Structure formats: C-alpha cells, structure tokens
All heavy atoms as TSV, in Angstrom:
chain	resi	resn	atom	element	x	y	z
A	1	MET	N	N	179.421	95.343	182.033
A	1	MET	CA	C	179.867	96.716	181.971
A	1	MET	C	C	178.902	97.552	181.132
A	1	MET	O	O	178.596	98.667	181.503
A	1	MET	CB	C	181.265	96.793	181.356
A	1	MET	CG	C	182.351	96.112	182.161
A	1	MET	SD	S	182.708	96.931	183.702
A	1	MET	CE	C	183.490	98.394	183.148
A	2	GLU	N	N	178.458	97.007	180.052
A	2	GLU	CA	C	177.597	97.759	179.139
A	2	GLU	C	C	176.230	98.045	179.739
A	2	GLU	O	O	175.664	99.112	179.541
A	2	GLU	CB	C	177.436	96.965	177.845
A	2	GLU	CG	C	176.661	97.694	176.770
A	2	GLU	CD	C	176.595	96.892	175.484
A	2	GLU	OE1	O	177.578	96.201	175.164
A	2	GLU	OE2	O	175.554	96.947	174.831
A	3	HIS	N	N	175.696	97.111	180.525
A	3	HIS	CA	C	174.323	97.232	180.987
A	3	HIS	C	C	174.169	97.650	182.448
A	3	HIS	O	O	173.164	98.243	182.810
A	3	HIS	CB	C	173.583	95.903	180.779
A	3	HIS	CG	C	173.569	95.481	179.346
A	3	HIS	ND1	N	172.815	96.110	178.391
A	3	HIS	CD2	C	174.250	94.498	178.710
A	3	HIS	CE1	C	173.000	95.534	177.221
A	3	HIS	NE2	N	173.874	94.553	177.387
A	4	PHE	N	N	175.142	97.334	183.301
A	4	PHE	CA	C	174.938	97.547	184.735
A	4	PHE	C	C	175.866	98.578	185.364
A	4	PHE	O	O	175.582	99.093	186.413
A	4	PHE	CB	C	175.090	96.227	185.494
A	4	PHE	CG	C	174.078	95.202	185.075
A	4	PHE	CD1	C	174.463	94.085	184.361
A	4	PHE	CD2	C	172.737	95.373	185.376
A	4	PHE	CE1	C	173.520	93.149	183.966
A	4	PHE	CE2	C	171.795	94.438	184.979
A	4	PHE	CZ	C	172.195	93.326	184.270
A	5	ASN	N	N	176.981	98.864	184.746
A	5	ASN	CA	C	177.964	99.742	185.372
A	5	ASN	C	C	177.611	101.208	185.251
A	5	ASN	O	O	177.934	102.002	186.126
A	5	ASN	CB	C	179.349	99.464	184.781
A	5	ASN	CG	C	180.404	100.333	185.385
A	5	ASN	OD1	O	180.626	101.428	184.908
A	5	ASN	ND2	N	181.036	99.862	186.441
A	6	GLY	N	N	176.992	101.602	184.178
A	6	GLY	CA	C	176.603	103.000	184.003
A	6	GLY	C	C	177.771	103.964	183.906
A	6	GLY	O	O	177.636	105.127	184.243
A	7	GLY	N	N	178.953	103.472	183.505
A	7	GLY	CA	C	180.107	104.346	183.351
A	7	GLY	C	C	180.807	104.721	184.635
A	7	GLY	O	O	181.671	105.592	184.645
A	8	ARG	N	N	180.436	104.081	185.743
A	8	ARG	CA	C	181.071	104.384	187.035
A	8	ARG	C	C	182.462	103.747	187.121
A	8	ARG	O	O	182.738	102.749	186.462
A	8	ARG	CB	C	180.201	103.875	188.169
A	8	ARG	CG	C	178.876	104.605	188.288
A	8	ARG	CD	C	178.086	104.105	189.486
A	8	ARG	NE	N	177.833	102.684	189.413
A	8	ARG	CZ	C	176.716	102.126	188.957
A	8	ARG	NH1	N	175.736	102.891	188.517
A	8	ARG	NH2	N	176.556	100.820	188.941
A	9	PRO	N	N	183.350	104.285	187.969
A	9	PRO	CA	C	184.667	103.690	188.190
A	9	PRO	C	C	184.535	102.292	188.796
A	9	PRO	O	O	183.551	101.987	189.467
A	9	PRO	CB	C	185.325	104.645	189.189
A	9	PRO	CG	C	184.557	105.910	189.093
A	9	PRO	CD	C	183.164	105.524	188.710
A	10	PHE	N	N	185.523	101.448	188.562
A	10	PHE	CA	C	185.496	100.087	189.091
A	10	PHE	C	C	186.908	99.607	189.403
A	10	PHE	O	O	187.895	100.203	188.979
A	10	PHE	CB	C	184.818	99.128	188.101
A	10	PHE	CG	C	185.578	98.974	186.808
A	10	PHE	CD1	C	186.493	97.940	186.644
A	10	PHE	CD2	C	185.381	99.857	185.763
A	10	PHE	CE1	C	187.195	97.801	185.466
A	10	PHE	CE2	C	186.072	99.721	184.573
A	10	PHE	CZ	C	186.985	98.686	184.423
A	11	ILE	N	N	186.973	98.521	190.169
A	11	ILE	CA	C	188.223	97.857	190.539
A	11	ILE	C	C	188.133	96.406	190.091
A	11	ILE	O	O	187.081	95.781	190.233
A	11	ILE	CB	C	188.435	97.927	192.068
A	11	ILE	CG1	C	188.628	99.372	192.501
A	11	ILE	CG2	C	189.614	97.069	192.501
A	11	ILE	CD1	C	188.642	99.561	194.004
A	12	LEU	N	N	189.231	95.863	189.568
A	12	LEU	CA	C	189.316	94.438	189.263
A	12	LEU	C	C	190.185	93.782	190.334
A	12	LEU	O	O	191.221	94.332	190.703
A	12	LEU	CB	C	189.959	94.205	187.894
A	12	LEU	CG	C	189.189	94.666	186.674
A	12	LEU	CD1	C	190.036	94.475	185.408
A	12	LEU	CD2	C	187.882	93.912	186.549
A	13	ALA	N	N	189.782	92.614	190.812
A	13	ALA	CA	C	190.579	91.885	191.797
A	13	ALA	C	C	190.399	90.398	191.563
A	13	ALA	O	O	189.307	89.946	191.221
A	13	ALA	CB	C	190.162	92.253	193.214
A	14	GLY	N	N	191.476	89.655	191.740
A	14	GLY	CA	C	191.394	88.207	191.598
A	14	GLY	C	C	192.516	87.542	192.365
A	14	GLY	O	O	193.578	88.127	192.597
A	15	HIS	N	N	192.292	86.288	192.752
A	15	HIS	CA	C	193.285	85.508	193.478
A	15	HIS	C	C	193.606	84.250	192.688
A	15	HIS	O	O	192.697	83.596	192.172
A	15	HIS	CB	C	192.768	85.130	194.871
A	15	HIS	CG	C	193.757	84.311	195.637
A	15	HIS	ND1	N	193.744	82.949	195.611
A	15	HIS	CD2	C	194.798	84.687	196.406
A	15	HIS	CE1	C	194.743	82.496	196.367
A	15	HIS	NE2	N	195.391	83.548	196.859
A	16	SER	N	N	194.886	83.938	192.586
A	16	SER	CA	C	195.357	82.724	191.934
A	16	SER	C	C	194.888	82.680	190.479
A	16	SER	O	O	195.277	83.525	189.683
A	16	SER	CB	C	194.911	81.498	192.739
A	16	SER	OG	O	195.590	80.352	192.301
A	17	GLN	N	N	194.041	81.748	190.123
A	17	GLN	CA	C	193.557	81.665	188.751
A	17	GLN	C	C	192.757	82.919	188.381
A	17	GLN	O	O	192.804	83.388	187.238
A	17	GLN	CB	C	192.698	80.419	188.562
A	17	GLN	CG	C	192.286	80.186	187.131
A	17	GLN	CD	C	191.509	78.876	186.955
A	17	GLN	OE1	O	191.380	78.094	187.888
A	17	GLN	NE2	N	191.006	78.657	185.770
A	18	GLY	N	N	192.048	83.474	189.332
A	18	GLY	CA	C	191.320	84.710	189.098
A	18	GLY	C	C	192.261	85.882	188.833
A	18	GLY	O	O	191.934	86.795	188.074
A	19	ALA	N	N	193.443	85.859	189.447
A	19	ALA	CA	C	194.441	86.892	189.196
A	19	ALA	C	C	194.933	86.815	187.757
A	19	ALA	O	O	195.119	87.840	187.099
A	19	ALA	CB	C	195.604	86.748	190.172
A	20	LYS	N	N	195.132	85.609	187.273
A	20	LYS	CA	C	195.519	85.426	185.867
A	20	LYS	C	C	194.415	85.966	184.955
A	20	LYS	O	O	194.697	86.610	183.939
A	20	LYS	CB	C	195.783	83.952	185.585
A	20	LYS	CG	C	196.099	83.637	184.142
A	20	LYS	CD	C	197.391	84.267	183.690
A	20	LYS	CE	C	197.741	83.796	182.283
A	20	LYS	NZ	N	198.787	84.582	181.681
A	21	ALA	N	N	193.157	85.749	185.317
A	21	ALA	CA	C	192.035	86.270	184.531
A	21	ALA	C	C	192.057	87.798	184.516
A	21	ALA	O	O	191.796	88.412	183.479
A	21	ALA	CB	C	190.711	85.752	185.084
A	22	VAL	N	N	192.361	88.426	185.644
A	22	VAL	CA	C	192.458	89.884	185.712
A	22	VAL	C	C	193.536	90.375	184.750
A	22	VAL	O	O	193.327	91.324	183.984
A	22	VAL	CB	C	192.756	90.365	187.153
A	22	VAL	CG1	C	193.188	91.812	187.179
A	22	VAL	CG2	C	191.545	90.159	188.039
A	23	ILE	N	N	194.686	89.727	184.758
A	23	ILE	CA	C	195.791	90.119	183.877
A	23	ILE	C	C	195.384	89.967	182.411
A	23	ILE	O	O	195.642	90.840	181.586
A	23	ILE	CB	C	197.056	89.307	184.209
A	23	ILE	CG1	C	197.584	89.702	185.591
A	23	ILE	CG2	C	198.130	89.528	183.144
A	23	ILE	CD1	C	198.663	88.796	186.145
A	24	GLU	N	N	194.733	88.867	182.081
A	24	GLU	CA	C	194.295	88.648	180.699
A	24	GLU	C	C	193.233	89.663	180.282
A	24	GLU	O	O	193.224	90.124	179.135
A	24	GLU	CB	C	193.783	87.218	180.518
A	24	GLU	CG	C	194.877	86.167	180.648
A	24	GLU	CD	C	196.027	86.372	179.665
A	24	GLU	OE1	O	195.779	86.597	178.464
A	24	GLU	OE2	O	197.191	86.327	180.100
A	25	LEU	N	N	192.331	90.029	181.195
A	25	LEU	CA	C	191.347	91.081	180.890
A	25	LEU	C	C	192.053	92.392	180.557
A	25	LEU	O	O	191.693	93.075	179.593
A	25	LEU	CB	C	190.410	91.303	182.081
A	25	LEU	CG	C	189.266	90.331	182.257
A	25	LEU	CD1	C	188.603	90.534	183.616
A	25	LEU	CD2	C	188.248	90.494	181.149
A	26	LEU	N	N	193.043	92.725	181.346
A	26	LEU	CA	C	193.786	93.956	181.098
A	26	LEU	C	C	194.481	93.923	179.740
A	26	LEU	O	O	194.473	94.899	179.002
A	26	LEU	CB	C	194.846	94.175	182.181
A	26	LEU	CG	C	194.351	94.616	183.536
A	26	LEU	CD1	C	195.505	94.617	184.534
A	26	LEU	CD2	C	193.733	95.987	183.455
A	27	LYS	N	N	195.076	92.801	179.417
A	27	LYS	CA	C	195.870	92.697	178.197
A	27	LYS	C	C	195.024	92.612	176.929
A	27	LYS	O	O	195.435	93.116	175.891
A	27	LYS	CB	C	196.787	91.480	178.280
A	27	LYS	CG	C	197.908	91.664	179.286
A	27	LYS	CD	C	198.768	90.462	179.575
A	27	LYS	CE	C	198.861	89.365	178.615
A	27	LYS	NZ	N	199.748	88.269	179.049
A	28	HIS	N	N	193.847	91.972	177.002
A	28	HIS	CA	C	193.156	91.624	175.765
A	28	HIS	C	C	191.697	92.052	175.655
A	28	HIS	O	O	191.141	91.985	174.563
A	28	HIS	CB	C	193.216	90.111	175.548
A	28	HIS	CG	C	194.602	89.559	175.546
A	28	HIS	ND1	N	195.523	89.860	174.574
A	28	HIS	CD2	C	195.237	88.740	176.420
A	28	HIS	CE1	C	196.662	89.238	174.829
A	28	HIS	NE2	N	196.516	88.562	175.943
A	29	THR	N	N	191.045	92.447	176.735
A	29	THR	CA	C	189.595	92.606	176.679
A	29	THR	C	C	189.090	94.018	176.924
A	29	THR	O	O	188.157	94.452	176.260
A	29	THR	CB	C	188.922	91.645	177.695
A	29	THR	OG1	O	189.378	90.328	177.427
A	29	THR	CG2	C	187.421	91.684	177.572
A	30	LEU	N	N	189.655	94.724	177.877
A	30	LEU	CA	C	189.121	96.040	178.223
A	30	LEU	C	C	189.237	97.020	177.065
A	30	LEU	O	O	190.259	97.098	176.393
A	30	LEU	CB	C	189.851	96.626	179.426
A	30	LEU	CG	C	189.587	96.001	180.786
A	30	LEU	CD1	C	190.352	96.756	181.851
A	30	LEU	CD2	C	188.122	95.974	181.115
A	31	THR	N	N	188.170	97.780	176.859
A	31	THR	CA	C	188.197	98.847	175.862
A	31	THR	C	C	188.900	100.062	176.468
A	31	THR	O	O	189.036	100.157	177.699
A	31	THR	CB	C	186.770	99.242	175.452
A	31	THR	OG1	O	186.131	99.844	176.579
A	31	THR	CG2	C	185.969	98.050	174.950
A	32	PRO	N	N	189.331	101.007	175.639
A	32	PRO	CA	C	189.962	102.219	176.193
A	32	PRO	C	C	189.053	102.970	177.173
A	32	PRO	O	O	189.528	103.482	178.188
A	32	PRO	CB	C	190.252	103.055	174.945
A	32	PRO	CG	C	190.444	102.044	173.869
A	32	PRO	CD	C	189.450	100.950	174.178
A	33	VAL	N	N	187.769	103.030	176.901
A	33	VAL	CA	C	186.837	103.699	177.818
A	33	VAL	C	C	186.773	102.954	179.147
A	33	VAL	O	O	186.808	103.559	180.226
A	33	VAL	CB	C	185.430	103.824	177.188
A	33	VAL	CG1	C	184.418	104.323	178.201
A	33	VAL	CG2	C	185.475	104.718	175.972
A	34	GLN	N	N	186.690	101.627	179.099
A	34	GLN	CA	C	186.661	100.837	180.329
A	34	GLN	C	C	187.964	101.023	181.103
A	34	GLN	O	O	187.959	101.166	182.327
A	34	GLN	CB	C	186.432	99.366	180.011
A	34	GLN	CG	C	185.046	99.079	179.497
A	34	GLN	CD	C	184.910	97.673	178.938
A	34	GLN	OE1	O	185.890	97.045	178.536
A	34	GLN	NE2	N	183.683	97.181	178.912
A	35	TYR	N	N	189.080	101.016	180.390
A	35	TYR	CA	C	190.373	101.199	181.049
A	35	TYR	C	C	190.426	102.552	181.755
A	35	TYR	O	O	190.932	102.658	182.864
A	35	TYR	CB	C	191.510	101.064	180.039
A	35	TYR	CG	C	192.873	101.206	180.664
A	35	TYR	CD1	C	193.418	100.181	181.423
A	35	TYR	CD2	C	193.605	102.372	180.526
A	35	TYR	CE1	C	194.655	100.321	182.020
A	35	TYR	CE2	C	194.840	102.521	181.107
A	35	TYR	CZ	C	195.360	101.486	181.857
A	35	TYR	OH	O	196.574	101.621	182.453
A	36	ASP	N	N	189.902	103.588	181.119
A	36	ASP	CA	C	189.890	104.913	181.741
A	36	ASP	C	C	189.034	104.949	183.003
A	36	ASP	O	O	189.319	105.712	183.925
A	36	ASP	CB	C	189.384	105.965	180.753
A	36	ASP	CG	C	190.387	106.273	179.659
A	36	ASP	OD1	O	191.583	105.952	179.830
A	36	ASP	OD2	O	189.971	106.827	178.627
A	37	ASN	N	N	187.997	104.129	183.067
A	37	ASN	CA	C	187.118	104.082	184.246
A	37	ASN	C	C	187.661	103.173	185.347
A	37	ASN	O	O	187.160	103.205	186.466
A	37	ASN	CB	C	185.721	103.614	183.855
A	37	ASN	CG	C	184.950	104.672	183.113
A	37	ASN	OD1	O	185.247	105.849	183.227
A	37	ASN	ND2	N	183.970	104.255	182.342
A	38	MET	N	N	188.675	102.357	185.045
A	38	MET	CA	C	189.224	101.436	186.034
A	38	MET	C	C	190.107	102.198	187.027
A	38	MET	O	O	190.991	102.954	186.635
A	38	MET	CB	C	190.052	100.347	185.346
A	38	MET	CG	C	190.560	99.293	186.306
A	38	MET	SD	S	191.560	98.060	185.484
A	38	MET	CE	C	193.017	99.007	185.125
A	39	VAL	N	N	189.850	102.001	188.307
A	39	VAL	CA	C	190.637	102.642	189.360
A	39	VAL	C	C	191.938	101.881	189.579
A	39	VAL	O	O	193.012	102.461	189.633
A	39	VAL	CB	C	189.829	102.708	190.675
A	39	VAL	CG1	C	190.674	103.267	191.799
A	39	VAL	CG2	C	188.564	103.514	190.479
A	40	ALA	N	N	191.840	100.545	189.711
A	40	ALA	CA	C	193.008	99.705	189.956
A	40	ALA	C	C	192.661	98.259	189.641
A	40	ALA	O	O	191.491	97.897	189.541
A	40	ALA	CB	C	193.453	99.817	191.415
A	41	ALA	N	N	193.707	97.458	189.497
A	41	ALA	CA	C	193.537	96.014	189.306
A	41	ALA	C	C	194.504	95.311	190.261
A	41	ALA	O	O	195.681	95.661	190.334
A	41	ALA	CB	C	193.827	95.615	187.866
A	42	TYR	N	N	194.000	94.349	191.010
A	42	TYR	CA	C	194.797	93.623	191.993
A	42	TYR	C	C	194.869	92.157	191.601
A	42	TYR	O	O	193.848	91.526	191.364
A	42	TYR	CB	C	194.174	93.740	193.387
A	42	TYR	CG	C	194.102	95.162	193.878
A	42	TYR	CD1	C	192.920	95.885	193.786
A	42	TYR	CD2	C	195.227	95.780	194.426
A	42	TYR	CE1	C	192.851	97.194	194.231
A	42	TYR	CE2	C	195.162	97.085	194.864
A	42	TYR	CZ	C	193.976	97.789	194.766
A	42	TYR	OH	O	193.909	99.084	195.198
A	43	ALA	N	N	196.083	91.638	191.550
A	43	ALA	CA	C	196.293	90.224	191.226
A	43	ALA	C	C	196.994	89.578	192.421
A	43	ALA	O	O	198.205	89.716	192.591
A	43	ALA	CB	C	197.130	90.097	189.956
A	44	PHE	N	N	196.229	88.897	193.257
A	44	PHE	CA	C	196.761	88.240	194.447
A	44	PHE	C	C	197.146	86.803	194.110
A	44	PHE	O	O	196.356	86.075	193.512
A	44	PHE	CB	C	195.700	88.196	195.560
A	44	PHE	CG	C	195.251	89.545	196.027
A	44	PHE	CD1	C	194.123	90.139	195.481
A	44	PHE	CD2	C	195.961	90.225	197.000
A	44	PHE	CE1	C	193.688	91.380	195.906
A	44	PHE	CE2	C	195.539	91.474	197.431
A	44	PHE	CZ	C	194.403	92.047	196.884
A	45	GLY	N	N	198.337	86.404	194.487
A	45	GLY	CA	C	198.725	84.999	194.345
A	45	GLY	C	C	199.059	84.574	192.930
A	45	GLY	O	O	198.960	83.401	192.585
A	46	TYR	N	N	199.472	85.526	192.092
A	46	TYR	CA	C	199.897	85.187	190.734
A	46	TYR	C	C	200.939	86.203	190.317
A	46	TYR	O	O	200.824	87.390	190.628
A	46	TYR	CB	C	198.720	85.223	189.756
A	46	TYR	CG	C	199.081	84.680	188.388
A	46	TYR	CD1	C	199.004	83.329	188.121
A	46	TYR	CD2	C	199.531	85.516	187.387
A	46	TYR	CE1	C	199.361	82.821	186.895
A	46	TYR	CE2	C	199.891	85.029	186.147
A	46	TYR	CZ	C	199.798	83.676	185.912
A	46	TYR	OH	O	200.163	83.179	184.684
A	47	GLY	N	N	201.952	85.773	189.620
A	47	GLY	CA	C	203.026	86.671	189.220
A	47	GLY	C	C	202.926	87.083	187.763
A	47	GLY	O	O	202.294	86.423	186.956
A	48	ALA	N	N	203.546	88.188	187.466
A	48	ALA	CA	C	203.688	88.656	186.083
A	48	ALA	C	C	205.148	89.035	185.890
A	48	ALA	O	O	205.769	89.614	186.783
A	48	ALA	CB	C	202.785	89.852	185.829
A	49	SER	N	N	205.683	88.695	184.749
A	49	SER	CA	C	207.090	88.984	184.488
A	49	SER	C	C	207.288	90.464	184.169
A	49	SER	O	O	206.353	91.166	183.774
A	49	SER	CB	C	207.577	88.145	183.305
A	49	SER	OG	O	206.949	88.576	182.111
A	50	ARG	N	N	208.497	90.937	184.326
A	50	ARG	CA	C	208.832	92.318	183.980
A	50	ARG	C	C	208.559	92.541	182.496
A	50	ARG	O	O	208.053	93.578	182.082
A	50	ARG	CB	C	210.309	92.593	184.334
A	50	ARG	CG	C	210.866	93.893	183.820
A	50	ARG	CD	C	210.121	95.175	184.193
A	50	ARG	NE	N	209.793	95.317	185.590
A	50	ARG	CZ	C	208.908	96.195	186.045
A	50	ARG	NH1	N	208.262	96.994	185.218
A	50	ARG	NH2	N	208.643	96.293	187.308
A	51	GLN	N	N	208.885	91.541	181.668
A	51	GLN	CA	C	208.640	91.637	180.228
A	51	GLN	C	C	207.149	91.834	179.942
A	51	GLN	O	O	206.769	92.653	179.111
A	51	GLN	CB	C	209.136	90.386	179.515
A	51	GLN	CG	C	208.869	90.406	178.029
A	51	GLN	CD	C	209.284	89.115	177.356
A	51	GLN	OE1	O	209.855	88.233	177.976
A	51	GLN	NE2	N	209.006	89.009	176.077
A	52	GLU	N	N	206.308	91.081	180.636
A	52	GLU	CA	C	204.859	91.192	180.464
A	52	GLU	C	C	204.382	92.602	180.846
A	52	GLU	O	O	203.580	93.211	180.138
A	52	GLU	CB	C	204.171	90.151	181.334
A	52	GLU	CG	C	202.787	89.789	180.935
A	52	GLU	CD	C	202.266	88.573	181.700
A	52	GLU	OE1	O	202.767	88.263	182.802
A	52	GLU	OE2	O	201.347	87.950	181.178
A	53	LEU	N	N	204.890	93.117	181.938
A	53	LEU	CA	C	204.509	94.458	182.385
A	53	LEU	C	C	204.985	95.530	181.408
A	53	LEU	O	O	204.279	96.496	181.135
A	53	LEU	CB	C	205.057	94.739	183.782
A	53	LEU	CG	C	204.508	93.860	184.904
A	53	LEU	CD1	C	205.238	94.151	186.202
A	53	LEU	CD2	C	203.021	94.049	185.072
A	54	ASP	N	N	206.194	95.342	180.850
A	54	ASP	CA	C	206.726	96.304	179.889
A	54	ASP	C	C	205.999	96.228	178.547
A	54	ASP	O	O	205.802	97.239	177.879
A	54	ASP	CB	C	208.221	96.073	179.666
A	54	ASP	CG	C	209.059	96.420	180.886
A	54	ASP	OD1	O	208.560	97.163	181.759
A	54	ASP	OD2	O	210.201	95.940	180.969
A	55	GLU	N	N	205.609	95.018	178.157
A	55	GLU	CA	C	204.965	94.806	176.858
A	55	GLU	C	C	203.540	95.352	176.807
A	55	GLU	O	O	203.053	95.754	175.755
A	55	GLU	CB	C	204.954	93.311	176.539
A	55	GLU	CG	C	204.455	92.971	175.163
A	55	GLU	CD	C	204.569	91.485	174.868
A	55	GLU	OE1	O	205.344	90.777	175.538
A	55	GLU	OE2	O	203.852	91.039	173.966
A	56	TYR	N	N	202.853	95.346	177.955
A	56	TYR	CA	C	201.461	95.789	178.015
A	56	TYR	C	C	201.340	96.996	178.938
A	56	TYR	O	O	201.214	96.852	180.145
A	56	TYR	CB	C	200.556	94.651	178.508
A	56	TYR	CG	C	200.528	93.491	177.560
A	56	TYR	CD1	C	201.329	92.375	177.763
A	56	TYR	CD2	C	199.685	93.515	176.451
A	56	TYR	CE1	C	201.299	91.311	176.877
A	56	TYR	CE2	C	199.652	92.462	175.568
A	56	TYR	CZ	C	200.464	91.360	175.778
A	56	TYR	OH	O	200.436	90.320	174.902
A	57	PRO	N	N	201.361	98.203	178.377
A	57	PRO	CA	C	201.270	99.407	179.201
A	57	PRO	C	C	199.997	99.472	180.042
A	57	PRO	O	O	199.953	100.161	181.057
A	57	PRO	CB	C	201.309	100.558	178.202
A	57	PRO	CG	C	201.658	99.975	176.890
A	57	PRO	CD	C	201.484	98.498	176.975
A	58	CYS	N	N	198.973	98.736	179.641
A	58	CYS	CA	C	197.724	98.727	180.410
A	58	CYS	C	C	197.927	98.123	181.796
A	58	CYS	O	O	197.099	98.324	182.684
A	58	CYS	CB	C	196.639	97.960	179.658
A	58	CYS	SG	S	197.103	96.258	179.314
A	59	CYS	N	N	199.018	97.418	182.004
A	59	CYS	CA	C	199.275	96.789	183.302
A	59	CYS	C	C	199.899	97.762	184.307
A	59	CYS	O	O	200.222	97.361	185.416
A	59	CYS	CB	C	200.166	95.560	183.125
A	59	CYS	SG	S	199.344	94.197	182.274
A	60	VAL	N	N	200.012	99.018	183.938
A	60	VAL	CA	C	200.581	100.018	184.836
A	60	VAL	C	C	199.779	100.106	186.129
A	60	VAL	O	O	200.328	100.273	187.208
A	60	VAL	CB	C	200.653	101.401	184.143
A	60	VAL	CG1	C	200.970	102.508	185.127
A	60	VAL	CG2	C	201.671	101.353	183.039
A	61	ARG	N	N	198.470	99.958	186.037
A	61	ARG	CA	C	197.606	100.054	187.224
A	61	ARG	C	C	197.451	98.718	187.935
A	61	ARG	O	O	196.600	98.585	188.799
A	61	ARG	CB	C	196.239	100.576	186.822
A	61	ARG	CG	C	196.259	101.971	186.291
A	61	ARG	CD	C	194.869	102.454	186.041
A	61	ARG	NE	N	194.896	103.597	185.147
A	61	ARG	CZ	C	193.835	104.113	184.595
A	61	ARG	NH1	N	192.655	103.607	184.831
A	61	ARG	NH2	N	193.935	105.148	183.800
A	62	LEU	N	N	198.262	97.747	187.605
A	62	LEU	CA	C	198.153	96.412	188.186
A	62	LEU	C	C	199.025	96.318	189.433
A	62	LEU	O	O	200.210	96.650	189.407
A	62	LEU	CB	C	198.603	95.358	187.178
A	62	LEU	CG	C	198.627	93.912	187.631
A	62	LEU	CD1	C	197.220	93.435	187.974
A	62	LEU	CD2	C	199.239	93.044	186.561
A	63	ALA	N	N	198.445	95.895	190.530
A	63	ALA	CA	C	199.197	95.649	191.753
A	63	ALA	C	C	199.264	94.134	191.943
A	63	ALA	O	O	198.240	93.468	192.077
A	63	ALA	CB	C	198.501	96.280	192.955
A	64	ILE	N	N	200.477	93.593	191.889
A	64	ILE	CA	C	200.665	92.157	192.081
A	64	ILE	C	C	201.065	91.940	193.520
A	64	ILE	O	O	202.122	92.387	193.956
A	64	ILE	CB	C	201.724	91.612	191.113
A	64	ILE	CG1	C	201.293	91.884	189.673
A	64	ILE	CG2	C	201.951	90.123	191.351
A	64	ILE	CD1	C	202.335	91.561	188.651
A	65	LEU	N	N	200.193	91.277	194.261
A	65	LEU	CA	C	200.420	91.082	195.694
A	65	LEU	C	C	200.561	89.630	196.042
A	65	LEU	O	O	200.033	88.781	195.408
A	65	LEU	CB	C	199.267	91.705	196.483
A	65	LEU	CG	C	198.987	93.169	196.140
A	65	LEU	CD1	C	197.690	93.619	196.765
A	65	LEU	CD2	C	200.125	94.037	196.598
C-alpha cells in the first residue's frame, strides 16, 4: 500500500482462509487512511458473528457471501 497503491481506491477479497485474513486485516491492520480508500471488502466462504460485526465498526463495508 505504501509503495505501489499511490492512494488509489482498492477492494479486499478473500475465500475461505483468505476471507478470514480479510476480516483480520479490517479489524487489526488497516490505517484510517487506508480504510477511507477501501471501496469494499468481500469475504467468501467464511462467516462472521453479529457480535464481531457490532464490535468492529470497520466491518460495515464487509460483504459476507
């Protein structure tokens, strides 16, 4: 993100274990600037609890499919 993205908007997507990685990135890694540049995050084949979604407001843009 720091060297190649140039501040452009981006999408996160992952399936199964990759979906869990997307959720963890949202919860613990993205900076506020990165979060503002994120268009959406898709987690295919992995669930998140209602409690998890309520506890982490950053998951508002998360689509669990």
